[in-house]
N, C-alpha and C positions, 0 to 999 in steps of 0.2 A: 676498792674498784678494780684487781688482777680477779678475785674471785667472783666481779658480777661479769666480768671481762670473758673470764670461759665459762661459766650456765648460756650467756648469750651464744656464744662460737659452737658451746654442742649444740642447744637448741638452733642457727642453725643451719646445724649438718643435718638432724631428725630429721627437718623440712624436708632440707637438700636429698637426702634416701627417698625419705618415704614415695611408696608408688604411684601413679601420678589419674588418677579417674581414666578408664580406656574412653576412648573414641567411639563416639555412634558408628554400630555395627552397619551405619547401607551408608551410597550415597549416591546407589538408583533409586527410580519408582517401585522398577517391577520388583527386583530383589528384594525388598523391605517388600511388598505387597504377600512375593513367594513364601520368604517367611515368616511374615506373620497370620498367612492364611491354614499351614502347614500345621502353629501351634495351635494356631486356638483351635482347629481338628483333633488335637491329641491334648487340649487341656478338655476336651469332653462337658463342663457343660461353667454358667458362669452364671452370678445375679449380676441385675443392670438397673440403670432410673435414668432415664427420659427428661429431657425439657428443652420444649420450643419454644423457641419467644418467636414470635410477628410484629414488628412494632408495642403497642402498649396488649396487646392479647398473648398470656400463652398457657403453654402446658406442660402437664408436667403427668407421668409415668414410670411404673418400676411391674420389674418382671422379672425371669427365669429363661435361660436355656440351655438346649441339649445343643454338640452339635457337632456334628463328624459327617465321612467321608457320602455321603446317603443324602447332607443339607440341613437345615438350623431348620429346629422347631422352638417353638418357646411359646409363653402366657407372657401373656400382659396386658394391668389395667391401666388405664388410661383416663383424661377428663375431653378428649379432644373435642366432643363437643357437648361442654359446658355440662356433661354430668358423668359418676367413673362409667367406665363402660370394660369391658371385659373383652378380650380377644385372642385366638389361639390358630401359631398357626401351626396344624403335621401333618407329615406326609406331602406337601407341600397343599393342605386343603386349609381356610384362613376362616376359621369360624368366629364370630359375633353373637358374643349374653343381650341381647336387646333389653329394654330400661322393660320393666314389668307393664305399665299403663300403656307398652306401643307395642302388645308382643299381638294382641290381636289387630292388630292395622299396620302390621307392620309383614304376618306370619302370617301361621294355623294355630296363635295364641303360645307357643310354647319356646323357653327360652332363648336355646337357643337357632343361629342363623346361619350357612351357607352361604361367604358370602363371593363374590366374583364378577371381578374389575370389568369383564367387559359383562355381568349380568341384564337383561332384558329388565328387570323385574324395578321400580322406584330406587329401594333402600339400596342396590348396586349401585342405582345410578347416579344417584346424589351421592355414594359415602363408600362404592366399592374399590375409586380410586384411590383413595387418598387415604384409608385405610390398608391397604397391600401396599401406598408405599412408606406409610405408617413404622407397617412391620418390621421392611422391608431394609427401612433405615434405623434397625436398633437389629440385623445383624448384619456386626464384625464384617462378613465373608462377602457381604455384595459390594459396601464399603471400601474396600478392599481391592474386588476387581474391578472397580472407579481408578484407584491408586493405580494398579497396573495398565491401564490401555488409554489414561489421558494425562497422567499425571507426572511431577515434574519439580519431585525435591529442593525448596530453593536455603531451606536450613534444619541444619541438625543440630545435640546439642545433647548434652551428658544433664538432669537436672531430676528433682523430686515432685511426688504429684502425692500428696493426703502422706507424705510421710517416708511414703517408698520413691527406693531408689526408678529412673526410670526414666527413655531417649525418648525426648521432643524433637517429632520434624512438626516441618511446613511444607507441605505439600498442593499443586498448583494448579486446579484440575485445568484442563480444554474443555470446555463445552462442545466443538465442534469435534473432539474425537471420541464421543459415547456417545453418540448416535442416538437409537430410541428408551438410550438407558440415561433421561436423564433426574434433577432429584426433584425434588417438591413439589410434584407434578408437572412441571411446568412440558412446555404445546413445542416440536419441534420446528414451527414457526416462531411460537417465542421467545426460543434458542437464536432462531437466523435470526432475531429483529435484538436481541441485547451483545451474542458474539460475549467474546474472550474469555475471563478464564474467573476462578472462586478459587477463596483459599481452602484448604482443609486440613487441619492438624491432629497430631494421633501422639499419645503416648503410649507406649511399650513396656510393658517390666522386661526383667533379664532371661525371661524363659519368649524373647519378641509376642505373649500374648498381651491385648491393648486391655488398657489402663481406661483411656478416653479418648474417642474422638469429636471430633468438632467440627461444626460446617457452617462456615460462613457464607450464608447466600445473600448479604449486604452486596457486595460486589455487583448481581446483578437483579435484584428486589430492587433497584435504587430509591431511600428512602421509607423502607419497610424497616430495616435492624433485624432481619431477622439472621437467626440463628438455632442450630441446634444440640444440643450436645445429649452424647450417651456416655456413662461412666458404668466401666463394668467392676465386679469382688468377686471373691469368694470363687475363685478359677476351682471345677476339677472337685467343688461342691457339690452334695445330695442338694437331687431336682427335683422337682414335681408335675413333667407335660406330657399331657394324652388330652386326646381327642375328648367330649364332647358324650354322652354317652348317648348313641344315636337314635333312643326311645326321647329323649329331648333335643336330637335338633327338628326345628319344624322350617317348613317348603316358607318362603315367598313370596309378598302376594304380590301378583302380575299385576 
């Protein structure tokens, strides 16, 4: 009995002396956004995967991105329109690879087109805004900008994400403070009718680089169960992100 008591006492002392997990680094949304934005830029590059679920409709994508002071460039393959589509955002220009059977109808028969949210051609008018929003949603800097402008940290904890230690933050975004920078293609009129806030969850690694970001749009899109999840991996690894060759970019049909 005496030996067992000694063993138990030593175990209790060892537990009491072991270092506690450090608390989350940030209690303020602006400080959180600034640190994670700086970490994203210094991280240089990452691979990512997206999962967009709106009611029973689900769309997935994967890609790679390069981050820098001049902005984010990325390559993304998604089934957003029901079939695989490749998007490239390079130097502020968004390119879409048109399915082979639609190239003559959409453009000049070439594989790629440059898409503009304010374009007057049918392709841009129908998909330009949505594709631009999709690309922006994969950019951590865009989300972190929204957190900086309109966020309030609701909770913070140390946790584990897929075997990696992480800081997990839950942030409420105030729609009224976002101005024209609205999620999921919502218009200012729709936001005026909906009002309120919606939650964003962020998981950061020990260097404050994003590991996962989850937008829960259910509070502002009632009945849809809308959620957007983006997971980032392989920070600092090699990526291949470049614009399509100019001779493969066609002109959209007016």
